N, C-alpha and C positions, 0 to 999 in steps of 0.2 A: 369444465372451469380451465382457464389458461394456466399454463405452467411455465415457471422459471427454473432454470437449471443453474445451480451455483457450485463452482469447483472451489475447493478450500473452504467448505461451508463451516468449518469449526474455527477458522481464523478470525482475525479482527475484522476485516471488511466482509468476509464471507458470512460470518454469523450476523452482522448487521443487516446484510442482504436478506437473509432468512427472515428475520424479524420484520423488516420494512415491507417485504413483498407479501408475506403471509397476511400482515395487517392491511395491506392494500387489496386483499381479496384474492390472491393467487394461491394455487398449490405450488409448493417448492420441493424440487428434488436436489439434494446435496450429494456432492462427491467429496469424501474426506477420508484419508488414510493415516492421519496423524504423523506425518513425516517430521513435523516440528519437534517432536520428542527425540527423533533420531538426529536432527540437526543440532539441537541446543540442549538436549537432556530432558529428563522427566519433568522438570518444573515448567518447561515449555509446552507440555502435552496439550493438545486441543480436545482430548477425550471428555474432560468435565463439561466443556461448552456444548459438545455435540449431545451429551446426555441431557443437559438442561434444555436444549432446543427440542429434542424428541419428547421430553416430558411437558413442555409448554404447548407444543403444537402436534399432538398425537395424530390428528386427522389430516392436517394441512402439509406436514413436512415428512418426507421420506429420505432417508440417509443410506447411501451405498458406500461400502468400504472398497474404494476403487482407485487405482493408480493411474493418473493421466498418461503415463508412459505406455499403458496397456491399450494399444490401439484397437484391437478386436473387442476388448471389453467396453471401451468408450463407444465404439460403433453400435454394439448391441444395446447399450443403454439408450443411446439416441433414437435407435429404431423403435424401442419400446415406448418412448415418451413423445415421439415426433408429432403425433396427431394434434396435441394441445400445446406443443412447445412454442413459446412467443419470445423468450429472452434467455440468452446464455450470458452469465457473468462469470468471467474466468479470473479468479483470485489465487488459484493454487499456484505455488512457486517455491523454489528455494530462494529465500529473500535476503540472504547476507552476502555482501561482497567479500567479507573476510572469510566465511565458511567455504565459499566457492573454490578458493585456491587449495583447499585440502582435498577436494574431490571434484575436479573440473568436469569429468564426464558425467557424474551424477547431476551436477549443476546444469550442464547443458541439455542433458536429455529431459530433465524435469521441465525447464523453462522453455526450451525451443521445440523439442520434439513433442512434448506433452501439448503445447499450444498448437502445433501442426495437426495432431491427432484430433483435437476438438474442432478446429477449422474444417477439416476434411469431413468430420462426422456431420457438422452443421450444413456444409455444402451438399452432402449426399441425402441428408433427411429433412432438412427444413431450411432451404436457402434464404427464405425471407425473414427468418428470426433475427433479431437484433443481437449483435455479438459485442460485448463490452469486455475490453481487456485492461487489467490493471498493470500498466507499464510502470516505468520509473525514470526519475531525472537522471539516473546513472547512464542512460543511453547517450547523454552529452558528454560522458567521460569527465575528465578533469579540466575541460575547457573553461568552466567558470572560474577556475583558480588563476586564470590569466587576466581577470578583470582588475582595474586599478584601484584596489581596496585601500582604505585608509583605517588606521587603528585608533580607537577611542579607549577609554578606561575599561569598558566592559564588552566591546564587540568590534569585529571588523565591519566595515561599511563602505558603500559606494558614495561618491560625492553626489549631492542632490540634483546636479545638472546632468548626470550621466543618463543615457537612453534607457538603461536597465534598472534605474533607481527603484521603480515600482514593481520590478520583477523581470525574469528572464523569459523571453518569448520562444515559441517552437522554431523560429527562424535560426536560432543558434546552431552552428554547424556541429555535427556528430563526428566529423573526420579528423585525422591527424591529431589525436588525443589518447591518453591512457584511460581506458574504460574500466579496467579490472575485469576478471573473467566473468563475474556476475553481470556487469554492464554489457559484455559482449553477448551473453546468452539472452538477456532480455531485449537488447537491440535486434537480435535475430527474430525473436518472437514478435516484437513490435513491427518489424517490416513485413513479416508474414501476414499479420492481421491487416495491414494496410493493402497488401497486394491481393489478398482474397477479396477485399472490398472492391478494389479497382477491376481485377480480372472477371469476377463473377457478379459484380454489382450487388454485393452483400452489404446490409447496414452494419458496418463495423466502426469501432472507435477505440483508439489508444489513449488512455488517460496516463499521462507521465506524472506520477505522483512524486511530491516531496516527502515530508514526514507525515505519514497517516498514523493516527493515534486514537486512543479512547479507552474506556474502563475494561474492555474485553481483550486488551492487548497483553499477550503472555510475554512480558518484557524479559529479554535476555541480553547479556553483555554484547552479543554480536548483532542484535536486532531489536528495535523498538525502544529507543533511547529515553523517551519521556517516561514511559511506564516503568522501565528498569531504574531510572533515576529516582523516581518516586519510591519504588520498592526499597532501594538501598537506603534512602532517607528514613523511611519508616522502620526498617528492620536493623539498621546499624551495619549492614553489609558494606564493605569497602567498595568505592567506586573509582575507576581510573578514567581520567579524561585524556584522550589521545591527541596530542599535538595542538598547535596553533594558540597556545597559551590560554586555552578554554574560550577563545573569542570567536570561534566559528559559529555561523549563523544558519539557522534552519526556519523555514515557515512550517507551521504545524496546522493540520486540519483534522477535525473530529470525524470519526468513521460515519456518523450520521449525515454529515454534510457531504461526504464522498458519495454515499449511496443515493442521497437526494439528487446529485448530479447525474448518477446513472439513470435514475428515473426520468429526469428531464430529457435526456438524450433519447431514451427509449420512446417517449411520447412524440418526438419529432426526429427520427433517425435519419442519417445520411450515410453514404458510402465513404469508407476509408478516411474518417475523420481523425484528427489528432489534436490534443489539448494538453497543455500543462495544468496540473491541478494540485493546489496546495492552500495553505491558509492565507497566503498573500502578505503584503507588508504588514498589515494590522496584526497578524498573528506570527510574526517572526521574533525569534529569541536566540541569544547566544547561549553557549554552555554555562558561562558564569552567571548570566541572568536566570537560566533555568534552575541552577542550583539554588539561588537566592529564593526563587519562587517556591520550590519544593520545600525548602527549610521553613519558609513562612506559613505555608498550608499545613505541613506536618507538625510544626511546633517544635522541631528539634533539628540539630545540626547534622549535616552529612559528613561522613568520614570519606575524604577523597584525596587523591594525589594527581599530579599532572605528569604525564609521560611526554618526552620530547618527540616520541616516534608517532607521527600521524599515520593513520590507516592509509594503505595504497589506494590511490584513486579517490580519496575522500574530498568532499568539497569544503573549501574555506568559507564559502558564502553561497547560499541558495535562497532566493525568494521566487515564487512562481508568478509569472504575469498571467492573470486570470482574464485579461481583456477579451481575448478571443472567444472564450466560452461564454462569458457574460454577454457579448454582442450577439451570439447565436441563440442564447437561452436566458433572455433578460429576467425571467421571473425567478431564476435560481439565486438564492441568498446563502451566505454563511451565517449559521445561527449560534455557533459556539465560539466564543472568544477563548483565549488561552487560559484565563483564570478559571472560567467555568469548566473547561476541559481538565485542567489539573486537579480541581476539586472533585470532579466526578471520578477520575482515576484513583485518587486517595480514598474517597468515601466508599466506593464500590469494592475495594480491595483490602481495606484496613483489616477487617476480621480474619481474612484469609492469610494475609502477610504476618499477622501477629499471633496466629494460632500456635 
């Protein structure tokens, strides 16, 4: 049976990959060492998700406690599974641009060196396997903040006649801009994935994600804003909005729709592909609007304050242009709108958060 290897298999996108590809008939090998607990504390641990996946798929899912920075360990694992290996989905990362500043070397070695280890193992053992990398819109740095945004009552917005009104394309420059250390480490990984595709004719893709979300998100203050916002609304924990009067805008995409894009690419892969991937304009929301939505769904008010200090390198406005991916993969569709996504996050976690 064909094998899919998923790094970060206990995380939001990784765990969704496990479920998706097992149910599609694949054997799945997961790499997960629960560094999220180290990054964001025990409440962000991926261990419970890994345990649930092992229980749900005892025959189809194998999990390895392995650090992607361990090049020799990664190489040995790839050698063991290479004969049936068809797809690698690399989601393991240090995911917070705030946390990166506290430990730049850890951030870079996980995000950049770890990606290099996986690419080299793929090249050595299964050159033709599809390599999917979850990159980030932070590779563009804070260049989106130079857009001519106008302020409405609830959000920052582009004029309707602006070329980026429907979303930012991959043609946006990544140069001469403040990336944050996290953005730099992910940009290095992004370029490596592209160059392995070009140099060695490997089927690789970088999906530069906006806000990826869903009920499996272990929301923390420094990462996973929708899940963390809903958690604070439900539990009464205080929430701090950082900068921009709470009018900063993000497009949000459900993990299931992210993974279906991975599957679409794998069915018709190409070398060195790059796409922006998010919820698009239809699923864009500001912080103020997200607070109102969480309060409406949870049936209670959020305790929150506004800090004037915006996070370094944070975007004032981001909507992904999905046109390039939709042109290449016209059968792919977004199936979760924002309301359905938020209700799933609430309903799936209510018992846990209120225990």
